[in-house]
C-alpha positions as CSV (number, residue, x, y, z in Angstrom):
1,M,30.0,6.2,-5.4
2,K,27.6,7.5,-8.0
3,K,29.1,9.8,-10.6
4,V,27.2,12.8,-11.7
5,K,28.0,14.7,-14.9
6,F,25.7,17.6,-14.3
7,I,23.9,19.1,-11.3
8,V,21.6,22.1,-11.3
9,G,21.7,24.0,-8.0
10,L,18.7,23.8,-5.7
11,P,18.2,26.4,-3.0
12,V,17.7,25.0,0.5
13,L,14.1,25.4,1.4
14,A,12.9,26.4,4.9
15,A,9.9,24.1,5.2
16,S,8.0,23.3,8.4
17,L,5.9,20.3,9.2
18,L,2.3,21.3,8.8
19,F,-0.1,18.9,10.4
20,A,-3.5,18.5,8.8
21,A,-6.6,18.0,10.9
22,C,-6.9,14.5,12.4
23,E,-9.2,12.2,10.5
24,P,-10.3,8.6,11.1
25,I,-8.7,6.3,8.6
26,T,-9.4,2.7,8.0
27,V,-7.7,0.0,5.9
28,T,-10.8,-0.2,3.8
29,N,-11.0,3.5,2.8
30,N,-9.6,2.6,-0.7
31,P,-9.4,-1.2,-0.9
32,I,-7.8,-3.3,-3.7
33,T,-10.6,-5.2,-5.3
34,Y,-10.9,-7.5,-8.3
35,G,-10.9,-5.5,-11.5
36,D,-9.9,-2.4,-9.6
37,G,-6.1,-2.6,-9.3
38,Y,-6.0,-6.1,-8.1
39,C,-3.1,-8.3,-9.3
40,P,-3.4,-12.0,-8.9
41,L,0.4,-12.7,-9.1
42,S,2.4,-12.3,-5.9
43,T,5.6,-13.4,-4.1
44,D,6.1,-14.3,-0.5
45,K,8.6,-11.5,0.3
46,A,9.5,-8.0,-0.7
47,M,13.1,-9.0,-1.3
48,Y,15.3,-12.0,-1.0
49,K,18.8,-12.9,0.2
50,P,21.2,-14.4,-2.3
51,G,20.5,-18.1,-2.5
52,E,17.0,-17.8,-1.0
53,E,14.0,-19.5,-2.7
54,V,11.2,-17.3,-4.1
55,R,7.7,-18.6,-3.8
56,F,5.2,-17.3,-6.3
57,N,1.4,-17.5,-6.1
58,M,-1.1,-17.1,-8.9
59,D,-4.6,-17.2,-7.5
60,R,-6.5,-17.8,-10.8
61,N,-6.2,-19.7,-14.0
62,I,-5.6,-17.9,-17.4
63,D,-8.2,-18.3,-20.1
64,G,-6.6,-20.5,-22.8
65,Q,-3.6,-21.2,-20.6
66,D,-2.3,-24.1,-22.6
67,G,1.1,-23.0,-23.8
68,V,1.5,-20.2,-21.3
69,M,5.1,-20.1,-20.0
70,V,6.7,-18.7,-16.9
71,R,9.7,-16.6,-18.1
72,Y,12.5,-15.5,-15.7
73,K,14.6,-12.5,-17.0
74,H,17.4,-10.3,-15.8
75,L,17.2,-7.1,-17.9
76,D,16.8,-8.5,-21.4
77,E,18.4,-11.9,-20.7
78,V,16.1,-14.9,-20.5
79,L,17.5,-17.1,-17.7
80,F,14.9,-19.9,-17.7
81,E,11.4,-20.7,-18.9
82,E,9.0,-23.4,-17.7
83,Q,5.4,-24.4,-18.3
84,F,2.7,-22.5,-16.3
85,N,0.6,-25.1,-14.6
86,G,-2.4,-23.0,-13.6
87,A,-3.5,-21.4,-10.4
88,G,-1.4,-22.2,-7.3
89,S,2.1,-21.8,-6.0
90,W,5.6,-22.6,-7.3
91,T,9.2,-21.8,-6.4
92,W,12.3,-20.5,-8.2
93,T,15.8,-20.0,-6.8
94,P,17.4,-17.1,-8.6
95,P,21.2,-17.0,-9.4
96,A,23.4,-16.5,-6.3
97,E,24.6,-13.0,-7.3
98,D,23.9,-10.2,-4.9
99,K,22.2,-6.9,-5.9
100,R,20.2,-8.2,-8.8
101,G,16.7,-7.4,-10.1
102,Y,14.6,-9.8,-12.1
103,M,11.3,-9.7,-14.0
104,V,9.2,-12.8,-14.0
105,D,6.2,-13.0,-16.4
106,L,3.5,-15.3,-17.7
107,H,3.4,-15.1,-21.4
108,K,2.3,-16.9,-24.6
109,V,2.9,-16.5,-28.3
110,I,-0.5,-15.8,-29.9
111,D,-0.7,-15.3,-33.7
112,G,3.1,-14.8,-33.8
113,K,3.1,-12.1,-31.1
114,D,4.4,-12.5,-27.6
115,S,1.6,-11.6,-25.3
116,V,2.3,-11.0,-21.6
117,F,-0.6,-11.7,-19.2
118,Y,1.0,-10.8,-15.8
119,S,4.4,-10.0,-14.4
120,I,6.2,-9.4,-11.1
121,A,9.6,-8.3,-10.1
122,V,12.1,-10.0,-7.7
123,D,14.8,-8.2,-5.8
124,V,17.8,-10.3,-4.6
125,S,19.9,-8.2,-2.2
126,S,21.8,-9.0,1.0
127,D,20.8,-5.6,2.4
128,P,17.7,-3.5,1.7
129,K,19.7,-0.3,1.8
130,F,21.1,-1.2,-1.7
131,Y,17.7,-0.5,-3.2
132,P,15.4,1.1,-0.6
133,R,11.7,1.2,-1.4
134,N,10.1,3.0,1.5
135,G,6.5,2.7,2.6
136,F,4.6,3.7,5.7
137,L,1.9,2.8,8.2
138,S,-0.2,5.5,10.0
139,A,-3.2,3.8,11.7
140,F,-2.7,1.7,14.8
141,E,-6.1,1.4,16.4
142,A,-7.3,-2.1,17.4
143,M,-8.2,-3.9,14.2
144,P,-8.8,-7.4,13.0
145,Q,-5.8,-9.5,12.1
146,S,-7.3,-9.9,8.6
147,D,-7.1,-6.2,8.0
148,I,-3.5,-6.0,9.2
149,K,-2.6,-8.9,6.8
150,S,-4.4,-7.1,3.9
151,V,-2.4,-3.9,4.4
152,M,0.9,-5.8,4.6
153,S,0.1,-8.0,1.6
154,H,-0.6,-4.7,-0.3
155,L,2.8,-3.3,0.7
156,N,4.6,-6.5,-0.2
157,R,3.1,-6.4,-3.7
158,Y,4.9,-3.1,-4.1
159,H,8.2,-4.7,-2.9
160,I,8.3,-2.2,0.0
161,N,11.4,-3.1,2.0
162,Y,11.4,-0.3,4.6
163,V,8.2,0.5,6.6
164,Q,8.1,3.6,8.7
165,F,5.6,3.6,11.6
166,Q,4.2,7.2,11.5
167,D,2.6,8.7,14.6
168,W,2.6,5.4,16.3
169,H,4.1,6.7,19.5
170,Y,2.8,8.1,22.8
171,K,4.7,11.4,23.2
172,H,7.5,12.8,21.2
173,H,9.8,13.0,24.3
174,M,8.5,9.6,25.6
175,P,7.6,7.4,22.6
176,L,6.9,4.3,24.7
177,A,3.6,4.4,26.6
178,G,4.3,3.0,30.1
179,S,7.5,1.3,30.9
180,P,9.5,-1.7,29.5
181,S,8.3,-3.8,32.4
182,A,4.7,-2.6,32.1
183,P,4.0,-1.2,28.7
184,M,0.5,0.2,28.1
185,Q,-1.7,-1.9,25.8
186,T,-3.4,1.3,24.4
187,W,-2.4,4.9,24.4
188,T,-3.3,8.2,22.6
189,D,-1.0,9.6,20.0
190,I,-0.4,13.3,19.2
191,C,-3.7,13.6,17.5
192,S,-5.6,12.0,20.4
193,R,-6.2,8.8,18.4
194,T,-6.1,5.5,20.4
195,N,-3.3,3.2,19.3
196,S,-3.0,-0.5,20.2
197,K,0.1,-2.3,21.2
198,S,-1.3,-5.5,19.6
199,T,-1.7,-3.7,16.3
200,V,1.9,-2.4,16.3
201,D,3.3,-5.8,17.3
202,S,1.3,-7.5,14.5
203,Y,2.5,-5.1,11.9
204,I,6.1,-5.5,12.9
205,S,5.8,-9.3,12.9
206,L,4.2,-9.4,9.5
207,A,6.7,-6.9,8.1
208,H,9.5,-9.2,9.2
209,E,7.9,-12.2,7.6
210,Y,7.9,-10.3,4.3
211,G,11.6,-9.4,4.8
212,M,10.9,-5.7,5.4
213,V,12.8,-3.4,7.8
214,T,10.6,-1.6,10.4
215,L,11.5,1.9,11.5
216,F,9.7,3.8,14.3
217,Y,9.1,7.5,13.5
218,N,9.9,10.4,15.9
219,L,11.3,13.9,15.7
220,A,15.0,14.4,16.7
221,Y,14.0,17.2,19.0
222,G,10.3,17.3,20.0
223,A,8.6,17.5,23.5
224,L,5.0,18.0,24.5
225,D,3.8,20.5,27.1
226,D,4.1,18.0,30.0
227,A,7.7,17.1,29.3
228,A,9.0,18.6,32.5
229,T,7.1,16.1,34.6
230,D,8.8,13.3,32.5
231,G,12.3,14.7,33.2
232,V,13.0,17.0,30.3
233,A,14.9,20.1,31.5
234,D,14.4,23.7,30.4
235,E,18.1,24.0,29.7
236,W,17.8,21.5,26.8
237,Y,15.4,23.5,24.6
238,V,16.0,26.0,21.8
239,F,14.6,29.5,22.1
240,T,13.6,32.3,19.8
241,D,15.6,34.8,22.0
242,R,18.9,35.0,23.7
243,N,17.3,35.2,27.2
244,H,15.5,31.8,27.1
245,T,12.2,33.4,27.6
246,T,10.4,31.9,24.6
247,K,10.8,28.3,23.6
248,D,10.7,27.5,19.9
249,V,7.3,25.8,19.4
250,H,5.4,24.2,16.6
251,E,1.9,25.3,17.4
252,L,-0.9,22.7,17.1
253,G,-4.6,23.2,18.0
254,A,-7.4,20.8,18.7
255,P,-7.7,17.9,18.4
256,F,-3.9,17.6,18.9
257,K,-3.2,17.0,22.6
258,S,-0.2,19.4,22.7
259,S,1.9,21.7,20.6
260,I,5.5,20.5,20.0
261,Y,8.3,22.3,21.7
262,L,11.8,22.0,20.2
263,L,15.0,21.0,21.8
264,D,18.7,21.4,20.9
265,P,19.7,18.2,19.0
266,S,23.3,18.8,20.0
267,N,22.6,19.0,23.7
268,P,24.3,15.9,25.2
269,E,21.8,15.6,28.1
270,W,18.9,15.6,25.6
271,Q,20.7,13.1,23.4
272,E,21.1,10.8,26.4
273,Y,17.6,11.3,27.6
274,L,16.1,10.4,24.2
275,G,18.5,7.5,23.7
276,D,17.2,6.1,27.0
277,R,13.6,6.5,25.8
278,N,14.5,4.8,22.5
279,D,16.0,1.9,24.4
280,D,12.7,1.6,26.2
281,V,11.0,1.3,22.8
282,Y,13.5,-1.4,21.6
283,E,12.9,-3.4,24.8
284,V,9.2,-3.7,24.1
285,F,8.9,-3.6,20.3
286,A,11.0,-5.4,17.7
287,F,11.6,-2.3,15.6
288,D,14.8,-2.4,13.4
289,G,15.6,1.2,13.7
290,Y,14.6,4.9,14.1
291,Q,13.2,7.2,11.3
292,I,14.4,10.6,12.5
293,D,12.3,13.6,11.5
294,Q,12.9,17.4,11.6
295,L,10.9,20.6,10.8
296,G,13.3,22.3,8.4
297,G,14.7,25.8,8.7
298,R,13.0,28.0,11.3
299,G,15.2,31.0,11.4
300,T,17.8,32.0,14.1
301,R,17.5,30.0,17.3
302,Y,19.4,30.1,20.6
303,N,20.3,27.7,23.4
304,Y,19.5,28.3,27.0
305,D,22.8,30.2,27.5
306,G,22.1,32.5,24.6
307,G,24.4,31.0,22.1
308,E,23.2,30.6,18.5
309,V,22.2,27.1,17.5
310,K,22.7,26.3,13.9
311,V,20.2,23.5,13.9
312,D,21.1,22.1,10.5
313,E,24.6,21.5,11.7
314,T,23.5,19.6,14.8
315,F,22.0,16.7,13.0
316,K,25.3,15.0,12.3
317,G,26.2,14.7,15.9
318,F,22.7,13.6,16.9
319,V,22.7,10.8,14.3
320,E,26.2,9.7,15.3
321,Y,25.2,9.5,18.9
322,M,22.1,7.4,18.2
323,K,24.2,5.1,16.0
324,S,27.0,4.7,18.6
325,R,24.5,4.0,21.3
326,R,22.7,1.3,19.3
327,P,25.0,0.2,16.4
328,D,22.7,-2.8,15.8
329,K,19.8,-0.5,14.8
330,R,19.2,1.2,11.5
331,L,18.8,5.0,11.1
332,V,17.2,7.2,8.4
333,M,16.8,11.0,8.7
334,N,14.5,13.3,6.8
335,A,16.1,16.3,5.2
336,V,13.2,18.7,4.8
337,G,13.8,20.6,1.5
338,Q,17.5,19.4,1.9
339,Y,17.8,21.2,5.2
340,G,20.9,19.8,6.9
341,Q,21.6,17.2,4.1
342,E,24.8,18.4,2.5
343,N,27.2,18.7,5.4
344,S,25.4,16.9,8.2
345,I,22.9,14.1,7.5
346,S,24.6,12.7,4.4
347,K,27.9,12.3,6.2
348,T,26.4,9.9,8.8
349,D,25.7,6.2,8.9
350,V,22.1,6.4,7.7
351,D,20.8,3.6,5.5
352,F,19.8,6.0,2.7
353,L,19.2,9.7,2.1
354,Y,15.6,10.7,2.6
355,T,14.4,14.1,1.4
356,E,11.0,15.6,1.8
357,V,10.6,17.7,-1.4
358,W,8.9,21.0,-1.3
359,G,9.0,23.9,-3.7
360,S,5.5,24.0,-5.1
361,R,3.3,24.8,-2.1
362,E,1.8,28.2,-1.7
363,G,4.5,30.4,0.0
364,D,7.4,28.2,-1.0
365,T,10.2,29.9,-3.0
366,G,11.8,26.8,-4.4
367,N,11.5,25.2,-7.8
368,P,8.1,23.7,-8.6
369,G,9.3,22.0,-11.8
370,F,10.5,18.5,-12.5
371,T,14.1,19.6,-12.1
372,A,13.4,20.0,-8.4
373,L,13.3,16.2,-8.3
374,S,16.4,15.5,-10.4
375,D,18.3,18.2,-8.5
376,V,17.7,16.6,-5.1
377,I,18.7,13.2,-6.4
378,T,21.9,14.3,-8.1
379,Q,22.8,16.4,-5.0
380,N,22.3,13.4,-2.8
381,D,24.4,11.3,-5.2
382,S,27.2,13.8,-4.9
383,W,27.0,14.3,-1.2
384,G,26.1,10.8,0.1
385,G,29.1,8.6,-0.8
386,G,27.0,6.1,-2.7
387,K,23.8,6.1,-0.5
388,E,20.5,5.8,-2.4
389,T,17.8,8.4,-2.3
390,V,14.1,8.2,-1.3
391,L,11.9,11.2,-1.8
392,A,8.8,12.0,0.2
393,A,6.9,13.8,-2.5
394,Y,3.3,14.5,-1.8
395,M,1.1,14.6,-4.9
396,N,-2.0,16.8,-5.7
397,Y,-1.2,18.7,-2.5
398,D,-3.5,21.6,-2.7
399,Y,-6.3,19.6,-4.3
400,G,-6.0,17.1,-1.4
401,K,-6.7,19.8,1.1
402,L,-10.1,20.5,-0.4
403,G,-11.7,17.3,0.8
404,N,-12.3,13.7,-0.3
405,S,-11.6,13.0,-4.0
406,T,-9.2,10.9,-6.1
407,F,-5.6,11.4,-7.2
408,N,-5.0,12.6,-10.7
409,T,-3.2,9.7,-12.5
410,P,-1.2,11.6,-15.1
411,G,0.4,13.8,-12.4
412,V,1.3,10.9,-10.2
413,L,2.9,8.9,-13.0
414,M,4.8,11.8,-14.4
415,A,6.4,12.4,-11.0
416,M,7.2,8.7,-10.4
417,S,8.7,8.4,-13.9
418,A,11.1,11.3,-13.4
419,I,12.1,10.1,-9.9
420,Y,12.7,6.5,-11.0
421,A,14.5,7.5,-14.2
422,W,16.9,9.6,-12.2
423,G,17.7,6.8,-9.9
424,G,15.5,7.6,-6.9
425,S,12.5,6.1,-5.2
426,I,9.4,7.7,-3.8
427,L,7.7,7.3,-0.5
428,N,4.0,7.3,-1.4
429,M,2.4,4.0,-0.4
430,G,1.0,2.8,2.9
431,E,-2.6,2.1,3.8
432,H,-3.3,4.7,1.2
433,M,-1.3,6.9,-1.1
434,L,0.2,10.1,0.4
435,C,-1.2,13.5,-0.4
436,N,0.1,15.3,2.7
437,E,2.9,15.4,5.2
438,Y,0.5,14.3,7.9
439,F,0.6,10.7,6.9
440,P,-2.8,9.7,8.3
441,N,-4.5,12.2,5.9
442,S,-6.3,10.0,3.4
443,N,-8.4,12.7,1.6
444,L,-7.4,11.4,-1.8
445,S,-7.9,7.8,-2.9
446,M,-6.6,5.9,-5.9
447,T,-8.6,5.0,-9.0
448,G,-8.4,1.5,-10.3
449,E,-6.4,2.7,-13.2
450,L,-3.8,4.3,-10.8
451,K,-3.7,1.3,-8.6
452,Q,-2.8,-1.0,-11.5
453,A,-0.2,1.5,-12.8
454,V,1.5,2.0,-9.5
455,I,2.0,-1.8,-9.2
456,R,3.6,-1.8,-12.6
457,Y,5.8,1.1,-11.7
458,Y,7.1,-0.5,-8.5
459,D,7.7,-3.7,-10.4
460,F,9.6,-1.7,-13.0
461,L,11.7,0.0,-10.3
462,T,12.5,-3.3,-8.7
463,A,13.1,-5.4,-11.8
464,Y,15.4,-2.8,-13.4
465,E,17.1,-1.6,-10.2
466,N,20.5,-2.3,-11.6
467,P,20.4,0.2,-14.6
468,L,18.2,2.6,-12.6
469,R,20.0,2.8,-9.3
470,D,23.5,1.4,-9.7
471,A,26.4,3.8,-10.3
472,G,26.9,5.3,-13.8
473,D,27.7,8.6,-15.7
474,W,24.8,10.8,-16.7
475,I,25.1,11.9,-20.3
476,G,23.1,14.0,-22.7
477,V,21.4,12.2,-25.5
478,D,20.2,13.6,-28.8
479,A,17.2,12.1,-30.5
480,V,14.9,13.1,-33.3
481,S,11.6,11.7,-34.7
482,A,12.3,10.2,-38.1
483,A,8.9,11.4,-39.4
484,N,8.9,14.6,-37.3
485,V,6.0,13.4,-35.3
486,V,7.2,14.8,-32.0
487,S,10.1,16.9,-30.8
488,F,12.8,15.7,-28.4
489,N,15.1,17.7,-26.1
490,Q,17.7,16.9,-23.5
491,W,16.6,17.1,-19.9
492,P,15.2,19.4,-18.4
493,P,11.6,19.0,-19.7
494,Q,10.0,21.3,-22.2
495,L,6.2,21.5,-22.5
496,G,5.1,19.6,-25.5
497,N,8.3,17.6,-26.0
498,I,9.7,14.3,-25.0
499,A,12.8,14.8,-22.7
500,T,15.8,12.5,-23.0
501,L,18.2,11.5,-20.3
502,G,21.1,9.1,-20.6
503,K,23.2,7.0,-18.3
504,R,26.4,5.2,-19.3
505,M,27.2,2.0,-17.4
506,G,30.2,0.1,-18.8
507,G,29.4,-0.8,-22.3
508,V,25.7,0.1,-22.1
509,E,23.9,3.4,-22.5
510,Y,20.4,3.6,-21.0
511,V,18.3,6.3,-22.6
512,H,15.2,7.4,-20.8
513,F,12.3,9.0,-22.8
514,L,10.1,11.1,-20.5
515,N,7.0,12.3,-22.2
516,Y,5.6,15.8,-21.7
517,S,3.9,16.0,-25.1
518,G,0.3,16.8,-24.4
519,A,1.0,17.7,-20.7
520,S,-0.8,20.9,-19.5
521,H,2.0,22.1,-17.2
522,L,5.4,21.1,-15.7
523,N,4.6,21.4,-12.0
524,W,5.9,18.0,-10.6
525,R,3.5,17.9,-7.7
526,D,0.4,18.6,-9.9
527,S,-0.9,20.5,-6.9
528,D,-4.3,21.2,-8.4
529,A,-4.7,17.8,-9.9
530,N,-5.1,19.2,-13.4
531,Q,-2.2,17.5,-15.3
532,T,-3.3,15.9,-18.6
533,A,-2.1,12.6,-19.9
534,P,0.7,12.8,-22.4
535,T,0.2,11.8,-26.0
536,R,0.7,8.1,-26.4
537,Y,3.0,7.2,-29.3
538,E,3.1,3.7,-30.7
539,D,5.7,2.3,-33.1
540,L,7.5,5.6,-33.1
541,Q,10.6,5.7,-35.3
542,V,13.4,7.5,-33.6
543,Q,17.0,8.4,-34.6
544,I,19.4,8.4,-31.6
545,T,22.9,9.7,-31.7
546,V,25.4,7.0,-30.4
547,N,29.0,6.8,-29.5
548,G,30.3,3.6,-31.2
549,T,29.3,0.4,-33.0
550,V,26.1,-0.8,-31.5
551,R,25.7,-4.5,-30.8
552,D,22.2,-4.8,-29.4
553,V,19.2,-2.6,-28.5
554,W,16.2,-3.4,-26.2
555,C,13.6,-1.4,-24.4
556,A,11.2,-1.6,-21.5
557,T,8.4,0.6,-20.2
558,P,6.0,0.3,-17.2
559,D,3.3,1.5,-19.6
560,A,3.1,-1.5,-21.8
561,D,3.8,-5.3,-21.9
562,S,3.6,-5.4,-18.1
563,G,7.1,-3.9,-18.0
564,V,8.7,-6.8,-19.7
565,S,11.7,-6.0,-22.0
566,R,11.6,-6.3,-25.7
567,K,14.4,-6.7,-28.2
568,L,14.5,-3.9,-30.9
569,E,15.7,-4.1,-34.4
570,F,18.0,-1.2,-35.4
571,L,19.8,0.3,-38.3
572,Q,23.1,2.1,-37.7
573,N,24.4,4.8,-40.0
574,G,27.6,6.4,-38.7
575,N,26.9,7.9,-35.3
576,Q,23.1,7.4,-35.5
577,I,20.8,4.4,-35.0
578,T,17.2,4.2,-36.1
579,V,14.9,2.2,-34.0
580,T,11.1,1.8,-33.8
581,I,10.0,2.2,-30.1
582,P,6.8,0.2,-29.5
583,V,5.3,2.6,-26.9
584,I,6.2,5.9,-25.4
585,Q,3.5,7.0,-23.0
586,Y,4.9,8.4,-19.8
587,W,8.3,6.8,-19.7
588,T,10.3,4.3,-21.8
589,M,13.8,3.1,-21.2
590,V,16.0,2.1,-24.2
591,A,19.2,0.1,-23.6
592,I,22.0,0.5,-26.3
593,E,24.7,-2.1,-25.9
594,Y,28.1,-1.6,-27.5
């Protein structure tokens, strides 16, 4: 179980799912192109079982490639090096240890300096739930196989090991279109888009080839307005009054084909009904599990008999029923603003804890600052019995509602840095980057700069998964700029400063430097897309307070050297060491070994 030294309380938010207008999306709305976020170095899977061979592919030569070496590292330890032989494929079998991240890079010493050309991470884990990296798919119209392959190759490059199929289904109360013996080949989803069975099948098949887990999305308790004709009884719903006159409903207008009426997740007949419908899905599609959604707190609700339904307390029994019914299938459940997480969802056999983070939308009363992210992660660490955390955190939210534009790179990278440093992961990548809780919304696209940065950040999360996501003790860390160039403070962030965060793991302390110097605000979502890039510091001399005799120091950052670690010289004087950190831009991690 992860140990947490300090937790700042986060109020439970009552957030509801707000669907944006339906829009056509295609896999080419923001393509990866050469010179625009394209990375020529790839692997054949998102993760590998212990003992499994890794196949790399480099699709181009490197200018002046004589002397370029392939280097295989775990943290700062070089395991092996070999000559790079130019464009093509090669293989490597990592050590047999389970739960290990590696960084593999192409480098060369030029004029006495180690220059890194390209790098890529490798995750060796027997189960993806050890280090979940969640992605999504949201468009399932008939499309060429080449487009499907392009999307999945894109997700594989981010090492995505869970893929949730969002809005793939026919009806919330009847996700499979047709029957197991005669499934429909096409159907309309909630937004009246036409989905294709062939496309869904192809995505599942390719995901499995890449070693990814596939989860089908659906609410725990949703039904459309024709549910009675499909066997859903009025007695199963929740109501806004004690006399069962008004069903609880999530209103949706055109082009949605129906509003969504809400049922009681604890009703055993509803559980059995939906379990049967899920079995229909599993008979037809090779999904690995069920991504369960909810709508957050909606006020006081009642069952058909007039009894109050505490909806957040019903999720535990619902998940347990679904797991007991199909123990071979994986489950994940969204906790909207942590609704139902503490005493219900986190106590079940879900693969990881998934929180949709709110707090900075208009009308929300929660915390819009970066501590909203750290609070959720540390809460989940304390509640979840060792389960990892994935955050659905939608960037540039208000700006994205204005129409087509691009994401603001500084805002995105500041949020990803904070989430990763605190041991979480972010759900943000599918056919496009997310800016809204309606996943098909692709109003915002990624610039080439952001595409390249996000690849580096996912590589960093994967290569350094052990210090980032394994159990440890959070500690405060004091640091000062030797030349008074910039001010440091312990987390939480202060505008204009670099925030420090420490994690002790055995004989190593990992110190994270998160840079808010030069930032324009501390709203993690950067809702209006107006965050400014932090001041970049190079060769910054820093004095760090330590807790013993230091043996070694090294650092790594996703913002330089392609994320590859570098050894640091240090001078110790009592309980302080002085080091020169090569780069602090958004986020740099320094490892102090005792």
